[in-house]
N, C-alpha and C positions, 0 to 999 in steps of 0.2 A: 625116291627120286631116279638110281642110277637103276639100270637092269640088264639083262645078260643080251649076250651079242643075239640080236636077232636075227641076222642070217639071213637080210633082205626078206623075211615073209610077213603076212600077214598084214601089211599096211593098205587096212583099210583105206586111210585118205588119200592115198596114191589112184586106188580103184574109184574112190568117188570123183577126182578130179581128171582121169581117162589119163594116167601117166606112166611112164617106166613100165616095169614088168606086172604091175597092179592097173594097167591098161589092157585093151582087147579091140580086136578088131582092127578095122583100119586105122583107128586112132594109134595103135600102138605101133602099127607097120611106119605109122609116116613118120616118126619121130626123128627128128635131124640124127646125124650121125654125130660121134663122138669129133671126130675131124671138121666137121661144121659149126659143132656147139663150141668148138675152141675158140674161135672165132669172136664169140660172143663173153663181152667182158659184165659183172656184175657186182657191184659194189654192196656189200654189207656194212653199214655203218650201224656199230652196237659196242658191245662190252670186249671185242676184242675176240679174234678166231683163232682157234690151237692149229695151225698149218701141220702139226706132226701127226696128228692124226689119223689114221692109214685111210678114212674115205676122204680127207680132205688134202692129203699130202699133193695129189697132182692137179687136184682144183685151185689152191691159193696161189696166184701170182705175187712173186714177190717184186718183181718192178712194179707194181701197181698199187700193193699195199703200205700202212704208215699208220700210226699214230697219229692222231687230233686230240688226244687226252689233255692237251696244256694250251691248246688253244692254234698253233704251230705245227704244221707237218713233221713228221719223225720218220722216215725211212730209213732209218737203220735195221740191219737184219732183226728179225722176231719181236723190233718195235708193236706192231700188229698185235701182240698175242697177248691174251689177257692176264690180268694179274690175277694171282688166287689169293691176295690178301682183301682182295674189293668182293662185298657181295654181291650176288648173280654174275661172278665175272666169266661161268659158263655157258651165258645166254646165246650171246653171238655164236660161241662153235656152234649151237644146239638149230638155228637160224640157219647158218651155211650149210648144213646139213640137211636140212629140208629143201633146200635153193638147188645145190648141187653136188651130192655125197657122190660117189665113184657107183660105178655098177658094175663089181666085181667077184657076187657069192656071197659078201659077208657084211654084218653093219648093217647099214640102210642105203636105199637107194633116194637118191635127189628125184623131184620134180626136172630138172633138166642137167641132168648127168654129161660131163664132158663143157659145161659153161666156165669159164675163167672167174677166179673169186678175187675182189680187191676188198680185204680186210681191211677196214678202216674203224680202228679203234677210238672210241668216244670218250670211254667211261676212263676219269680221272680218278687218282686216289679217296676223293672225296662221297665216290659212288653218284654223283651228277653227270646229267647230260645237258650242261650249258649250253647258251646259244653260240659262244664262242668256239665250242667244239662241235657244235654241227653245222656251223657256215665252215670251216675249216675243212671236216668230211664231206662235204656236199661238193664245194667247188673242185677238190681234189681228184673226188671221182667224176664229178664230169670234167675234167681237164685232164684227163687219162681215159678217157674214151666208153665210160659206161653206158650199158645202155639202159639198166634200170639198176635202180639206188634202193635198199630194201631200209627201212626205216621203222624200227620194230619198238618203240620207246615213246614217250612225251617230254618236251620241252622243258627244263626243270628252271627255275623253282617251283613254277607257277603251272598247275597242271592246265588249267584254262585260262588264256591271256586277251584282257579287255582291254577293248584300244582307248576306251575313256581314260584309263590310267594310263600316265606318261610315261612311265619306265615300260608297262608291258607293250605299248603301241610300239617304243622302241625295238621290242624285244621279236613283236610281228613282222616290222620292217624289215628287220636284219634278216631271218630267216627268210620271209617271203624273198626277198630278191637273192637268195644263196638257191632256194628250189626253184624259181624262176630261167636262171643261170642254167640250171642243169637241164632245166625242159630245153631251153633254144640250144644248148651243145646234142640235145636229141636223148637224154635219158627219159624214164617215164620215170617218177617219184612215186613210189607205194609206200601207205604207212599204217599201221595197224590201229582202229579207231580205237581201241581201249577197254579196260577189263572192269568197268564199272557198275554197267548194268543200266546206265543212262541214256535216255533220248537229248542227243545231240541239239535238236531242233525245240526243244521245251526249256523253259527255266528250270533249274536243279540248284542243289547244293554242292558246294568246294569243301570238304573237309580236310583236303590235304596239302593244304595250300599255304603260304609258302614252304615247302619241304626242306628247307635248309638254315631254319630257325636257330641261331647257338642258344637260346634256351626259351622254354616254354612251348606248349603245343603249336600246330598251324591254327589259323584263323579260318572262321567259319564261316563264308562267302554266301549269300544269296546272287545266282551268276541269271543274266539274262542270255539270248540266244545269239547276242555280238560277241560273247567270250566265245574263244575256239580253242581248241588243241591244235598245238604244233609238233610237228607239219602238217599233221592228216589234215585239218579244212583248210587249209591252202589253197587257192584257184589249181586247176588242173592236176591236183594229188589222187591214186584212187587210194580209196579209204576204205579197210577191209574189215568186216565183223565175222564172227565166226560160227561157224555151225557144229554141233557133235556129232557121232558117228551113225545116227540116223537119220540124220540132214535136218533134224529143228534148230534153231537159234540157241547157243547157248546160254547157260541164265544168266553169266558175268559181262555179255558184250554188252558194249555200247551200241546205238543204232540212231534211227532218225531219218525221214523220209526228206530228200537231197542233201542230205548231210554224209550219205555213205553211197560208195560206187560198188560194191559188188563183197558178196560174201567167198567162206573158203574155211576148209578143216581146222577148228581152231582143238576141236578135244573138249572132255568132261573131267575137271582137274578130280571128281570124286568116282569118276568111273576105271580107276587102274589104270595099269599100262596098256590094256587091252582099248581102253576108251580116249586115251591122250594119244600126243602123239610123240612117238619113237624116234630120236633123231642121235647125232652125234654128242658127246661132251667130253671135255679138257682129258686128258690122258688114258685115249683110248677105249674113255667109256663109253656109255647111252644111255641116255636118261628121258625118261616118259613124262614132257610137260603139256599143259593145256593153256591157251590162250589166244587171244586177236594176236600178236606177236607171229604165233606160229602159222597162224590164217594169210597173215601179209604174207610170208618167208614163200608159202602157195603158188599165192599172186605174181611176184616177183621170177619164180621161176617158169611160171606159163609169160611171162614176157617175154624171159630169155628165148622160150623155144620161139616164141613169136620171131624174135630178132632175128634170130638163125634161118627161117623161112622166108624172112620178108628181109633183106640186108639192106636195102635202099628206104625202108621206113625210116621216118622221123618219128619223135616222141608221142605226137597227136596220134599219128596213126598207128603206133604200136597200143596203144590205150586205146584206141577201137576195136584196133583187131580180137583184144581181151576183151572188149567188153560185150561186140557181138557173138565173140565164142560162148559166152556166161550168156546171155541175152537168149541162145538156143535153145532151152527147156531144161526141165529139170533133170539133172542127172540121175542114174540109176538108185533107189532108195532116197531119196530127197522129195519131200511134198511140200507143197505151197510158197513155191520159192517166188511166187510173184507178189510177195509183199515188200512190197521198197522199203519198208521201214527198217526192216532187217535185212533183208537181200540185195537191194539196191538192182541193178539189172539184174542180178541171178546170182549162182553158185559157179565158180571158176573152173573151166576145163582148159585144157592144155589143146590152143589152137591147130588144127590141122595144116 
């Protein structure tokens, strides 16, 4: 998983979205300055972010960071950092690096270097992203002025929540209200589409829920199209699918006409470091991962750049700006991005 310091080289994903040193021509020259980007706050709701990492030390804003791991905001110094004893605790650091790692000649560069990151840890000791964690994090991000909120996870314990189930309907309502609140406060909520290779617009099977049973395996459920992934399928959320290095939909990505918003680099888990997304990892390390989590982070970075270019834009206007840029045609090396089942409006590129 961990890889040597890439020295900001060979970032195919940045080239695809036309960002940073991977960008070319007018797009690269039009990138906002660090001073302008510092005015934009991006919230990373995840497993925590290691703000001691050299790439993220200047990016994470302690005043806007907190832990919601027990459902209440804890803003004590370092509360937002990952717990190494919890599985996948490095995930949030990796996501944060894709969004906003510094451009300093070492490590990696984010899509929106210079943006301030609100590190909001949701993951508690049980390794779950429960609704109370998500609601806490979403409200915290909104109240601290985040212009984009990255959600590279699904709400536990149900991978998909069905409105006919009383308990699951309550989860939909709670997370839905929190998302709507963040949107009204001016934030674009971005979410991963998921890594099950399923059509979100069709009947499907869920073999992983609930994933917090004390004993026995998860239940096997046959779901209709009314059952949704939280927060990705809530109104107004930018739901992101993944493409690999050659621009084709990644084999694992969820998809669905009318269910996904746009696509972004997520990489190939079988392609080695060259085919995955290389980003930051706790302890000053770097890791190569693949997934729609990584794809969502690219879109969040693009929203941050749009916010820097258009400081007066609200949530809907920022989402539209990113969508218009993505719909402008397939990026170099990408073919067939007109298939809305897998690409939504298109592959994200950083707005001019």
